[in-house]
C-alpha positions as CSV (number, residue, x, y, z in Angstrom):
1,X,19.4,-15.8,-9.2
2,X,19.7,-19.3,-7.7
3,X,17.8,-20.6,-4.8
4,X,21.1,-20.8,-2.8
5,X,21.8,-17.1,-3.5
6,X,18.3,-16.2,-2.5
7,X,18.5,-18.2,0.7
8,X,21.9,-16.6,1.5
9,X,20.4,-13.2,1.2
10,X,17.4,-14.3,3.3
11,X,19.6,-15.7,6.0
12,X,21.5,-12.5,6.4
13,X,18.3,-10.5,6.4
14,X,16.5,-12.5,9.1
15,X,19.6,-12.5,11.2
16,X,19.6,-8.7,11.1
17,X,15.9,-8.3,11.8
18,X,15.9,-11.0,14.5
19,X,18.9,-9.3,16.1
20,X,17.1,-6.0,16.2
21,X,14.1,-7.7,17.7
22,X,16.3,-9.3,20.4
23,X,17.9,-6.0,21.3
24,X,14.6,-4.1,21.4
25,X,12.5,-7.1,22.7
26,X,10.0,-8.7,20.4
27,X,7.1,-6.9,22.1
28,X,8.6,-3.6,21.2
29,X,9.6,-4.5,17.7
30,X,7.3,-4.2,14.7
31,X,6.4,-7.4,12.8
32,X,8.2,-7.8,9.5
33,X,7.8,-9.5,6.1
34,X,8.5,-8.9,2.4
35,X,5.6,-8.9,-0.1
36,X,5.9,-10.8,-3.3
37,X,7.1,-14.4,-3.3
38,X,10.8,-14.2,-4.3
39,X,10.9,-17.9,-5.2
40,X,9.2,-16.8,-8.4
41,X,12.4,-15.1,-9.6
42,X,14.7,-18.1,-9.1
43,X,16.5,-18.6,-12.4
44,X,15.9,-15.0,-13.5
45,X,19.0,-12.9,-14.0
46,X,17.3,-9.5,-14.1
47,X,13.7,-8.5,-13.3
48,X,11.9,-5.8,-15.3
49,X,10.6,-3.8,-12.3
50,X,11.2,-3.5,-8.6
51,X,8.3,-1.8,-6.9
52,X,8.8,-0.6,-3.4
53,X,7.0,1.2,-0.7
54,X,8.7,2.7,2.4
55,X,7.4,-0.1,4.7
56,X,4.3,-2.4,5.0
57,X,1.2,-0.6,6.1
58,X,-0.1,-2.8,8.9
59,X,0.4,-2.7,12.6
60,X,1.5,-5.4,15.0
61,X,4.5,-6.4,17.0
62,X,6.9,-9.2,16.1
63,X,5.7,-11.1,19.3
64,X,2.1,-10.9,18.1
65,X,3.1,-12.1,14.7
66,X,4.9,-15.1,16.3
67,X,1.9,-15.9,18.5
68,X,-0.4,-15.9,15.5
69,X,-0.6,-19.5,14.2
70,X,-1.3,-18.2,10.7
71,X,2.3,-17.2,10.3
72,X,3.8,-20.5,11.6
73,X,6.9,-18.9,13.1
74,X,8.8,-21.0,15.6
75,X,9.2,-18.8,18.8
76,X,12.5,-20.4,19.6
77,X,14.2,-19.6,16.3
78,X,12.1,-16.7,15.0
79,X,11.4,-16.2,11.3
80,X,13.5,-18.3,8.9
81,X,15.1,-17.4,5.6
82,X,12.7,-19.7,3.8
83,X,9.7,-17.9,5.3
84,X,11.1,-14.5,4.5
85,X,11.7,-15.1,0.8
86,X,8.2,-16.5,0.5
87,X,6.9,-12.9,0.7
88,X,3.7,-12.2,2.6
89,X,3.5,-15.8,3.8
90,X,0.8,-15.6,6.5
91,X,-2.0,-18.1,5.8
92,X,-5.8,-17.8,5.9
93,X,-8.0,-20.8,6.6
94,X,-10.9,-18.9,5.1
95,X,-9.3,-19.3,1.6
96,X,-8.0,-22.8,1.7
97,X,-5.0,-22.1,3.9
98,X,-3.2,-20.3,1.0
99,X,-0.8,-17.5,1.7
100,X,-1.8,-13.8,1.8
101,X,0.4,-13.2,-1.3
102,X,-1.2,-15.9,-3.3
103,X,-4.4,-13.8,-3.3
104,X,-2.7,-10.5,-4.3
105,X,-4.5,-10.4,-7.6
106,X,-7.7,-9.9,-5.7
107,X,-6.4,-6.9,-3.6
108,X,-7.9,-3.6,-4.7
109,X,-4.5,-2.0,-4.1
110,X,-2.8,-4.4,-6.4
111,X,-5.4,-4.0,-9.1
112,X,-4.9,-0.2,-9.0
113,X,-1.1,-0.7,-9.1
114,X,-1.5,-2.8,-12.3
115,X,-3.2,0.2,-14.0
116,X,0.1,2.1,-13.6
117,X,1.8,-0.3,-16.1
118,X,-1.1,-1.0,-18.4
119,X,0.3,1.1,-21.3
120,X,3.7,-0.7,-21.5
121,X,2.7,-3.9,-23.1
122,X,0.2,-6.7,-23.1
123,X,-0.2,-8.9,-21.1
124,X,0.5,-6.6,-18.1
125,X,4.0,-7.1,-16.6
126,X,2.4,-7.5,-13.2
127,X,0.6,-10.6,-14.4
128,X,4.0,-12.4,-14.5
129,X,5.7,-12.9,-11.1
130,X,9.0,-13.6,-12.7
131,X,9.2,-10.1,-14.1
132,X,8.7,-8.0,-11.0
133,X,9.4,-7.8,-7.3
134,X,7.1,-6.0,-4.9
135,X,8.7,-5.1,-1.6
136,X,9.6,-2.2,0.8
137,X,12.6,-0.2,1.8
138,X,12.2,-1.7,5.3
139,X,10.2,-4.8,6.1
140,X,9.1,-3.6,9.5
141,X,5.4,-2.8,9.4
142,X,3.7,0.3,10.9
143,X,0.2,1.6,10.5
144,X,1.5,4.8,9.0
145,X,4.8,5.4,7.1
146,X,5.8,8.2,9.5
147,X,5.7,5.8,12.4
148,X,8.8,4.0,11.1
149,X,11.7,5.7,12.7
150,X,14.6,6.9,10.5
151,X,17.0,4.7,12.6
152,X,15.0,1.5,11.9
153,X,14.9,2.4,8.2
154,X,18.6,3.1,8.1
155,X,19.4,-0.1,10.0
156,X,17.4,-2.3,7.6
157,X,17.8,-0.6,4.2
158,X,21.2,-2.2,3.5
159,X,19.5,-5.6,3.1
160,X,17.0,-4.1,0.6
161,X,19.9,-2.5,-1.3
162,X,21.6,-6.0,-1.4
163,X,18.3,-7.4,-2.8
164,X,18.3,-4.8,-5.5
165,X,21.9,-5.7,-6.3
166,X,21.0,-9.3,-6.7
167,X,17.9,-9.1,-8.7
168,X,19.2,-6.3,-11.0
169,X,16.0,-4.5,-11.9
170,X,15.8,-2.5,-15.1
171,X,13.9,0.2,-13.2
172,X,12.7,0.9,-9.7
173,X,9.3,2.4,-8.8
174,X,8.8,4.0,-5.4
175,X,5.3,4.2,-4.1
176,X,4.4,7.3,-2.1
177,X,7.1,8.8,-4.2
178,X,7.4,12.2,-2.8
179,X,7.9,10.9,0.8
180,X,10.1,8.0,-0.4
181,X,12.4,10.4,-2.4
182,X,12.6,12.8,0.6
183,X,13.5,10.0,3.1
184,X,16.1,8.4,0.8
185,X,17.7,11.6,-0.1
186,X,18.0,12.7,3.6
187,X,19.7,9.5,4.6
188,X,23.3,9.1,3.3
189,X,24.9,5.7,3.9
190,X,27.6,3.5,2.5
191,X,26.4,1.4,-0.4
192,X,23.6,3.9,-1.4
193,X,23.8,6.4,-4.2
194,X,20.5,8.1,-4.5
195,X,20.3,11.1,-6.8
196,X,17.5,13.3,-8.2
197,X,17.4,16.8,-9.5
198,X,15.2,18.7,-7.0
199,X,14.8,21.7,-9.4
200,X,13.2,19.5,-12.1
201,X,11.1,17.3,-9.9
202,X,8.4,16.4,-10.0
203,X,8.9,15.7,-13.7
204,X,5.2,15.2,-14.5
205,X,2.2,15.8,-12.2
206,X,3.3,14.0,-9.0
207,X,5.9,11.8,-10.7
208,X,9.6,12.0,-9.6
209,X,12.6,10.7,-11.5
210,X,16.2,9.9,-10.3
211,X,18.6,7.1,-9.9
212,X,19.1,4.5,-7.2
213,X,22.6,3.1,-7.3
214,X,22.7,4.0,-11.0
215,X,19.3,2.3,-11.8
216,X,16.5,4.6,-13.2
217,X,14.0,5.1,-10.4
218,X,10.6,6.8,-10.4
219,X,8.4,8.0,-7.6
220,X,4.6,7.9,-8.0
221,X,1.7,8.4,-5.6
222,X,0.5,5.3,-3.8
223,X,-2.1,3.3,-5.8
224,X,-4.5,3.7,-2.8
225,X,-4.2,7.5,-2.9
226,X,-7.4,9.3,-4.1
227,X,-6.3,9.7,-7.7
228,X,-8.6,10.5,-10.6
229,X,-8.9,8.3,-13.6
230,X,-7.0,11.0,-15.6
231,X,-4.1,11.1,-13.1
232,X,-3.8,7.3,-13.2
233,X,-3.8,7.5,-17.0
234,X,-1.0,10.1,-16.9
235,X,1.2,7.8,-14.7
236,X,0.5,4.9,-17.1
237,X,1.5,7.0,-20.1
238,X,4.7,8.1,-18.4
239,X,5.8,4.6,-17.7
240,X,5.1,3.7,-21.3
241,X,7.5,6.4,-22.3
242,X,10.4,5.7,-20.0
243,X,10.2,1.9,-19.6
244,X,12.7,0.9,-22.3
245,X,15.4,3.4,-21.3
246,X,18.4,1.9,-19.6
247,X,19.4,5.1,-17.9
248,X,17.8,8.5,-17.3
249,X,20.7,10.1,-19.2
250,X,19.3,8.5,-22.3
251,X,15.9,10.2,-21.9
252,X,15.6,13.3,-24.0
253,X,14.2,15.7,-21.4
254,X,12.8,18.0,-24.1
255,X,10.9,15.2,-25.7
256,X,9.8,14.1,-22.3
257,X,8.7,17.6,-21.4
258,X,6.7,17.8,-24.7
259,X,5.2,14.5,-24.0
260,X,4.2,15.6,-20.5
261,X,2.8,18.9,-21.7
262,X,0.7,17.2,-24.3
263,X,-0.6,14.7,-21.8
264,X,-1.3,17.3,-19.2
265,X,-3.1,19.5,-21.9
266,X,-5.1,16.4,-22.9
267,X,-5.9,15.8,-19.3
268,X,-7.2,19.3,-18.7
269,X,-9.1,19.1,-22.0
270,X,-10.8,16.0,-20.8
271,X,-11.7,17.6,-17.5
272,X,-13.1,20.7,-19.2
273,X,-15.1,18.5,-21.5
274,X,-17.0,17.1,-18.5
275,X,-19.6,19.9,-18.4
276,X,-22.4,17.9,-16.8
277,X,-22.0,18.3,-13.1
278,X,-23.8,15.8,-10.9
279,X,-26.3,17.1,-8.5
280,X,-24.4,15.2,-5.9
281,X,-21.6,17.8,-6.0
282,X,-24.1,20.3,-4.4
283,X,-24.9,18.1,-1.4
284,X,-23.6,19.3,2.0
285,X,-22.1,16.0,3.1
286,X,-20.6,17.6,6.2
287,X,-24.1,18.4,7.5
288,X,-25.1,14.8,6.7
289,X,-22.2,13.4,8.7
290,X,-23.1,15.6,11.7
291,X,-26.7,14.6,11.6
292,X,-26.0,10.9,11.4
293,X,-23.5,11.0,14.2
294,X,-26.0,12.9,16.4
295,X,-28.6,10.2,15.7
296,X,-26.1,7.5,16.6
297,X,-24.6,9.4,19.5
298,X,-25.0,6.5,22.0
299,X,-22.7,4.4,19.8
300,X,-19.8,6.9,19.6
301,X,-16.4,5.8,21.0
302,X,-12.9,7.3,21.3
303,X,-13.4,10.0,18.7
304,X,-16.4,12.0,17.8
305,X,-16.8,10.4,14.4
306,X,-16.3,6.7,15.2
307,X,-19.2,4.4,16.2
308,X,-19.5,0.7,17.0
309,X,-22.2,-1.7,18.1
310,X,-21.0,-2.1,21.6
311,X,-17.8,-2.0,23.7
312,X,-17.0,-5.6,22.7
313,X,-17.2,-5.0,19.0
314,X,-14.0,-5.7,17.2
315,X,-14.9,-3.6,14.2
316,X,-16.1,0.0,14.0
317,X,-17.4,2.6,11.5
318,X,-16.1,6.0,10.9
319,X,-18.2,8.8,9.3
320,X,-15.8,11.4,7.9
321,X,-14.6,13.0,4.7
322,X,-17.9,12.4,2.9
323,X,-17.4,8.7,3.3
324,X,-18.3,5.7,5.5
325,X,-15.2,3.8,6.5
326,X,-14.8,0.4,8.2
327,X,-11.8,-0.9,10.2
328,X,-10.9,-2.5,13.5
329,X,-12.3,-0.7,16.6
330,X,-9.0,-0.6,18.3
331,X,-8.5,3.1,19.1
332,X,-9.5,3.0,22.8
333,X,-7.7,-0.3,23.5
334,X,-4.5,-0.4,21.4
335,X,-2.2,2.0,19.6
336,X,-2.4,0.0,16.4
337,X,-4.8,-2.5,14.8
338,X,-4.1,-6.1,15.9
339,X,-3.5,-9.1,13.6
340,X,-7.0,-10.6,13.1
341,X,-7.7,-13.3,10.5
342,X,-11.2,-12.1,10.3
343,X,-10.1,-8.9,8.5
344,X,-10.0,-10.8,5.2
345,X,-13.5,-12.1,5.8
346,X,-14.7,-8.5,6.5
347,X,-13.0,-7.2,3.3
348,X,-14.7,-9.8,1.2
349,X,-18.1,-9.1,2.8
350,X,-17.6,-5.4,2.2
351,X,-16.6,-5.9,-1.4
352,X,-19.9,-7.7,-2.1
353,X,-21.5,-4.5,-0.8
354,X,-19.5,-2.4,-3.2
355,X,-17.0,-1.1,-0.7
356,X,-13.6,-0.2,-2.1
357,X,-10.2,-0.8,-0.7
358,X,-8.3,2.0,1.0
359,X,-4.9,2.1,2.8
360,X,-5.6,2.0,6.6
361,X,-9.2,0.8,6.2
362,X,-10.9,-2.5,5.4
363,X,-13.3,-0.7,3.1
364,X,-15.1,2.5,2.3
365,X,-18.0,4.0,0.3
366,X,-18.9,7.6,-0.5
367,X,-22.0,8.9,1.2
368,X,-23.2,10.1,-2.2
369,X,-23.3,6.4,-3.3
370,X,-26.4,6.1,-1.1
371,X,-28.5,8.7,-2.9
372,X,-28.8,12.1,-4.6
373,X,-30.5,14.1,-1.9
374,X,-29.7,14.8,1.7
375,X,-32.7,13.1,3.0
376,X,-32.2,9.9,1.0
377,X,-28.5,9.6,1.8
378,X,-29.1,10.1,5.5
379,X,-32.0,7.5,5.5
380,X,-30.0,4.9,3.6
381,X,-26.8,5.4,5.6
382,X,-28.6,5.0,8.9
383,X,-30.0,1.7,7.6
384,X,-26.5,0.8,6.3
385,X,-24.9,1.3,9.7
386,X,-27.4,-1.1,11.3
387,X,-26.6,-3.7,8.6
388,X,-22.9,-3.2,9.2
389,X,-23.3,-3.7,12.9
390,X,-24.7,-7.2,12.3
391,X,-22.3,-7.9,9.4
392,X,-19.2,-7.0,11.6
393,X,-20.5,-8.9,14.7
394,X,-17.9,-11.8,15.0
């Protein structure tokens, strides 16, 4: 693809998205952006893999995006084609004014995504930006996938289809595969031929297989989903099997089935081999959660399991699902988290405290990370909350 061809696609795409924003008003239109830097595939005739989610998982309006100086969007013209093809082009002064995408190799989500392709070859395909494109079916962002209306998806998908046509991927991987396959199969439109055999899907564990305009496509759980090491290994083994096939018709389903059975049997064998059960499994974390929240009752806001330092705090803590989570404390002020350049600072601070990434949250840790008895966990988590209150005080 040449730069001129890429810009032509970008120009048509921003015209469509800006027109939608003009019709709905920028205040009522979600912000939008692609993900990987498409300039990296200039001169490439066909990428190895297109990886796509349904839409970006953040939450702000187009107007808020324009008003945020980190994006550098001219309010008179709106986003430009050059900006769009640059991927997640928002900048962060904290990291030398580099773009968000330029730091993708540090994202916990991306590191987990790389593990899906670790069995194909070395070095990992996702280490070479000329071999893959990471994007979404629609570039409009919402906090949750189901908040993206089918009408907006249908209005914007044609430009993603056109991108697929231009970059000619050898295979397509849909993240949140079950939901993606369902939404694509229930949305007939000109220019889209999406097929998969519902009787034989999922093919393996939670992996789906079909075709997207004749291109082999596969649906897998989102990398940020709570998958076990064994489940991630199964996905990696699967891709190592199907990667070199040019069409799903070439794949011997019997051989694939045998491969799947062998891998699943090996998976269960590994699970059964883990006979030593941690004492942590016997801890009633629900009771711990209730006890902590009761002791921090004066800090609770919006929902019974959310706490923050005070009403002016921009970040809050949620105690739920046997974990301690951190994200913006927006629930009693806004419908969605707001664009905040401090989010990346918080993420880095939490990583230093061994918090992991998770979709919808800036970081989380399991309660059982803090000890192996109820008393010890509760004591250390109470102390951790006070530390986080100071850490998150911007």
